[in-house]
C-alpha positions in Angstrom: -3.5 -17.7 6.3 -5.8 -20.1 4.4 -5.5 -22.3 1.4 -9.3 -22.5 0.8 -10.7 -19.4 2.5 -12.5 -21.5 5.1 -9.9 -23.1 7.4 -7.5 -20.6 8.8 -4.1 -21.0 10.5 -2.1 -18.5 12.6 1.0 -17.4 10.7 4.4 -16.3 12.0 4.4 -12.8 13.4 6.2 -10.6 10.9 7.8 -8.1 13.2 9.1 -9.0 16.7 10.6 -5.5 16.9 10.3 -2.2 15.0 12.7 -2.2 12.0 15.4 0.5 12.7 14.5 2.6 9.6 11.0 3.3 11.0 12.3 5.9 13.5 14.1 7.8 10.7 11.0 8.3 8.5 8.1 8.2 11.0 9.5 8.9 14.5 6.1 9.1 16.1 5.1 5.6 15.0 6.4 3.8 18.1 4.3 0.6 18.1 4.5 -2.6 16.0 1.1 -2.0 14.3 1.2 -1.5 10.5 -1.6 -0.2 8.3 -3.2 -1.4 5.1 -1.1 -4.5 4.5 -1.1 -5.9 0.9 0.3 -9.4 0.4 1.0 -10.8 -3.0 2.8 -13.8 -4.5 5.1 -12.7 -7.3 8.3 -14.1 -8.9 8.4 -17.0 -6.5 8.2 -15.0 -3.3 5.5 -13.6 -1.0 5.7 -9.9 -0.7 4.1 -7.7 2.0 3.7 -3.9 1.4 2.6 -2.1 4.5 2.3 1.5 5.9 3.4 3.3 9.0 2.2 6.8 9.7 1.5 9.6 12.2 -2.3 9.6 12.1 -3.8 12.7 10.4 -0.5 13.8 8.8 1.4 12.8 5.8 4.5 11.8 7.7 4.3 8.3 6.5 6.2 5.5 4.8 5.5 2.3 2.9 7.7 -0.6 3.8 8.3 -4.0 2.2 9.0 -7.5 3.6 9.3 -10.8 1.8 9.1 -14.5 2.7 9.4 -17.7 0.7 5.7 -18.3 1.7 3.2 -17.1 4.3 3.1 -20.6 5.8 6.9 -20.8 6.2 6.9 -17.3 7.7 10.6 -16.5 7.1 9.9 -12.8 6.8 12.8 -10.4 5.9 12.2 -6.7 6.0 13.4 -5.0 2.8 13.1 -1.5 4.2 11.5 1.7 2.9 9.7 1.7 -0.5 8.6 5.3 -0.4 8.1 8.0 2.2 6.5 11.3 2.7 7.0 14.1 5.2 4.6 16.8 6.4 5.7 20.1 4.8 7.8 18.4 2.1 5.4 16.3 0.1 1.8 17.0 -1.2 0.8 13.3 -1.0 0.7 10.6 1.6 2.7 7.3 1.4 0.1 4.9 2.8 -2.4 2.3 1.6 -0.2 0.4 -0.8 -1.6 -1.9 -3.5 0.6 -4.1 -5.7 -0.8 -4.5 -9.2 0.3 -5.6 -12.7 -0.4 -4.0 -16.0 -1.6 -6.0 -19.0 2.0 -6.8 -20.0 3.0 -8.1 -16.5 4.8 -4.9 -15.4 4.4 -4.4 -11.6 3.2 -1.1 -10.2 2.5 0.2 -6.7 -0.7 2.3 -6.2 -1.0 4.2 -3.0 -2.2 7.4 -1.4 -4.6 9.0 1.0 -6.2 12.4 1.2 -3.7 15.2 0.5 -3.2 15.3 -3.4 -4.8 11.9 -4.0 -4.0 8.5 -5.4 -0.6 7.9 -6.9 1.1 5.2 -9.0 4.7 4.3 -9.6 6.4 1.5 -11.7 8.2 -1.1 -9.7 11.5 -2.8 -10.4 10.8 -6.5 -10.9 13.8 -7.6 -8.9 13.9 -5.2 -6.0 10.1 -4.6 -5.9 10.8 -0.9 -5.2 10.0 2.2 -7.3 11.7 3.0 -10.6 10.6 6.1 -12.3 8.4 9.0 -11.2 5.3 9.0 -9.1 2.1 10.0 -11.1 -1.4 11.0 -9.9 -4.3 8.8 -11.1 -7.1 10.2 -9.0 -7.9 13.1 -6.7 -10.8 14.9 -5.0 -11.5 17.2 -2.2 -13.1 15.6 0.8 -11.0 12.5 1.0 -9.9 9.6 -1.2 -7.8 6.6 0.0 -7.3 2.9 0.0 -6.8 2.3 -3.7 -7.0 -1.1 -5.5 -6.3 -1.4 -9.2 -6.9 -4.4 -11.4 -7.0 -5.1 -15.2 -9.8 -6.8 -17.0 -10.8 -7.0 -20.7 -9.0 -3.9 -21.8 -9.6 -1.7 -18.8 -7.9 -0.8 -15.6 -10.3 -0.5 -12.7 -9.6 1.7 -9.7 -11.5 1.2 -6.5 -11.1 3.7 -3.6 -12.7 4.7 -0.4 -14.0 8.3 -0.3 -15.2 10.8 2.2 -14.6 10.5 6.0 -13.9 7.5 8.1 -13.2 6.9 11.7 -16.1 9.1 13.1 -18.5 6.4 14.4 -22.0 7.0 13.2 -21.0 10.4 11.7 -18.7 8.6 9.2 -19.5 9.2 5.5 -17.1 6.5 4.1 -18.1 4.8 0.9 -16.5 3.1 -2.1 -16.1 4.7 -5.6 -14.6 3.3 -8.7 -13.4 4.4 -12.2 -11.8 2.8 -15.2 -9.2 3.7 -17.8 -7.5 2.2 -20.8 -4.0 3.0 -19.4 -2.8 2.1 -15.9 -1.4 5.6 -15.4 
């Protein structure tokens, strides 16, 4: 962590062991590594959304941990936020991004490949979904890693498109779009 973006300090390790709920939703995820962490300060706490997954499938889950601050490192896992299972869902619960709409309502944007980028409203006290999941972007050939922010009347969505993880054959690039509604 860093207060100025120049001097960095090692924080407290968030997981010393796999939370027990991981094996229920993503049994093949046996290590402590998490994907695509998104850390935000909101309502007086530090929140960490993260993904666990079976690579190349949509057997995945987004989890949530909180701390009073990154520096204090008193992390507490809050469990599953949303999960998907191969053969049961047409989307993938990875790559979480916490964002706020213009009125301050929190949302979680997420998704990878499959049927695209999703968004769901969050409960301000639990920081977990309330309401239904909606699609905000999709394309064939890969879309993932969403980030949404609001500025001057528009919501901007940034995503990675095409194929990663293939060395010099990768075609990964960034794309963006804008809308007047977060959904």
